[in-house]
Legacy VTK file of the C-alpha trace (Angstrom):
# vtk DataFile Version 3.0
C-alpha trace
ASCII
DATASET POLYDATA
POINTS 152 float
-1.702 -64.641 12.357
-1.008 -62.117 9.631
-4.600 -62.412 8.390
-5.904 -61.669 11.887
-3.702 -58.589 12.137
-4.908 -57.436 8.734
-8.541 -58.014 9.696
-8.094 -56.075 12.937
-6.413 -53.139 11.210
-8.955 -53.126 8.383
-11.838 -53.273 10.848
-10.511 -50.322 12.825
-9.937 -48.356 9.623
-13.565 -48.834 8.595
-15.235 -48.540 12.018
-13.479 -45.364 13.235
-14.765 -42.964 10.544
-18.240 -44.509 10.737
-18.215 -44.131 14.513
-17.227 -40.472 14.247
-19.814 -39.790 11.525
-22.686 -41.403 13.397
-21.479 -40.003 16.702
-21.900 -36.530 15.262
-25.291 -37.449 13.783
-26.388 -38.609 17.238
-26.041 -35.069 18.541
-26.627 -33.029 15.367
-29.521 -34.027 13.137
-28.409 -35.200 9.722
-31.215 -34.351 7.293
-32.761 -37.221 5.394
-33.455 -36.595 1.718
-36.955 -38.137 1.866
-38.070 -35.758 4.614
-37.711 -32.848 2.199
-39.584 -34.283 -0.765
-43.184 -33.764 -1.842
-44.975 -37.079 -2.138
-45.970 -37.865 -5.752
-44.588 -34.498 -6.887
-44.358 -35.279 -10.595
-47.840 -36.734 -10.830
-49.292 -33.841 -8.836
-47.372 -31.349 -10.977
-48.596 -32.981 -14.159
-52.245 -32.836 -13.026
-52.063 -29.343 -11.485
-53.347 -26.054 -12.770
-50.766 -23.318 -13.507
-51.339 -21.742 -10.065
-51.026 -25.106 -8.305
-47.826 -25.790 -10.269
-46.353 -22.525 -8.988
-47.341 -23.420 -5.407
-45.877 -26.918 -5.748
-42.641 -25.532 -7.181
-42.422 -22.927 -4.416
-42.955 -25.597 -1.764
-40.350 -27.822 -3.429
-37.848 -24.957 -3.548
-38.511 -24.113 0.115
-37.983 -27.747 1.168
-34.788 -27.895 -0.890
-33.465 -24.742 0.778
-34.354 -26.054 4.260
-32.526 -29.322 3.555
-29.438 -27.469 2.303
-29.314 -25.321 5.453
-29.584 -28.384 7.702
-26.993 -30.277 5.636
-24.507 -27.423 5.985
-25.149 -27.311 9.727
-24.487 -31.042 10.076
-21.461 -30.945 7.777
-19.887 -28.134 9.783
-20.102 -30.161 12.994
-18.840 -33.271 11.216
-15.850 -31.344 9.863
-14.894 -29.902 13.242
-15.194 -33.336 14.875
-13.708 -35.570 12.159
-10.573 -33.542 11.440
-9.165 -33.303 14.990
-10.299 -36.821 15.932
-8.847 -38.212 12.723
-5.515 -36.466 13.201
-5.441 -37.612 16.831
-6.064 -41.208 15.703
-3.211 -40.908 13.187
-0.834 -39.644 15.879
-1.858 -42.282 18.429
-1.742 -45.031 15.820
1.752 -44.053 14.727
3.189 -44.547 18.181
1.277 -47.607 19.360
3.503 -50.662 19.746
0.811 -53.071 18.478
1.228 -52.800 14.736
-2.255 -53.947 13.651
-4.038 -51.516 15.976
-1.686 -48.682 15.118
-2.102 -49.236 11.395
-5.888 -49.473 11.751
-6.007 -46.241 13.738
-3.812 -44.468 11.210
-5.954 -45.532 8.247
-9.130 -44.864 10.215
-7.814 -41.405 11.053
-7.019 -40.722 7.417
-10.486 -41.892 6.347
-12.059 -39.755 9.090
-10.193 -36.675 7.904
-11.355 -37.438 4.360
-14.963 -37.788 5.566
-14.765 -34.402 7.247
-13.262 -32.729 4.185
-15.517 -34.405 1.624
-18.674 -33.344 3.410
-17.679 -29.735 4.145
-15.173 -28.916 1.392
-17.511 -26.669 -0.598
-18.206 -24.529 2.478
-14.588 -23.975 3.514
-12.789 -20.819 2.553
-9.588 -21.280 0.587
-7.585 -20.074 3.578
-9.117 -22.629 5.945
-8.669 -25.369 3.343
-5.014 -24.475 2.972
-4.251 -24.109 6.686
-5.980 -27.348 7.673
-4.384 -29.300 4.825
-0.936 -27.919 5.685
-1.472 -28.969 9.303
-2.543 -32.492 8.281
0.380 -32.694 5.839
2.883 -31.622 8.509
1.483 -34.164 10.980
1.924 -36.953 8.427
5.442 -35.833 7.495
6.550 -35.506 11.139
5.108 -38.904 12.023
6.713 -40.490 8.975
10.044 -38.873 9.727
9.998 -39.848 13.412
8.964 -43.420 12.701
11.416 -43.909 9.827
14.211 -42.099 11.648
13.842 -44.305 14.716
14.144 -47.476 12.583
17.200 -46.228 10.674
LINES 1 153
152 0 1 2 3 4 5 6 7 8 9 10 11 12 13 14 15 16 17 18 19 20 21 22 23 24 25 26 27 28 29 30 31 32 33 34 35 36 37 38 39 40 41 42 43 44 45 46 47 48 49 50 51 52 53 54 55 56 57 58 59 60 61 62 63 64 65 66 67 68 69 70 71 72 73 74 75 76 77 78 79 80 81 82 83 84 85 86 87 88 89 90 91 92 93 94 95 96 97 98 99 100 101 102 103 104 105 106 107 108 109 110 111 112 113 114 115 116 117 118 119 120 121 122 123 124 125 126 127 128 129 130 131 132 133 134 135 136 137 138 139 140 141 142 143 144 145 146 147 148 149 150 151
């Protein structure tokens, strides 16, 4: 029975952040690296004249810039979905009476928050980083205190 509880909690912890990530990508296009590459670039560059090399490089730079803009757009939406949904999952999981589901939701929420931060961290201002991390920290402390206090 313990193995089944572990499997359920582990499954929820893995599925929740993936569900949030791909839920966001359903509504906001996540750029694919291959869509912003020039086919056979290195061979074409090697065989090109100096003017063609400049054109190829300019096209490559333009595609790179387009991909970066679309990545930032996607990452912003992922951040603003993953953080509140992850924190909500942590809160719900902490107070659910079914331990395996609660634990899975808590870990899934933590992983979701991490997914949101990892993808958008470089774009956040220091103030927003600090405020959002303080909020997440306080939520975890309050939940830990309430749960441990009620058992004591």
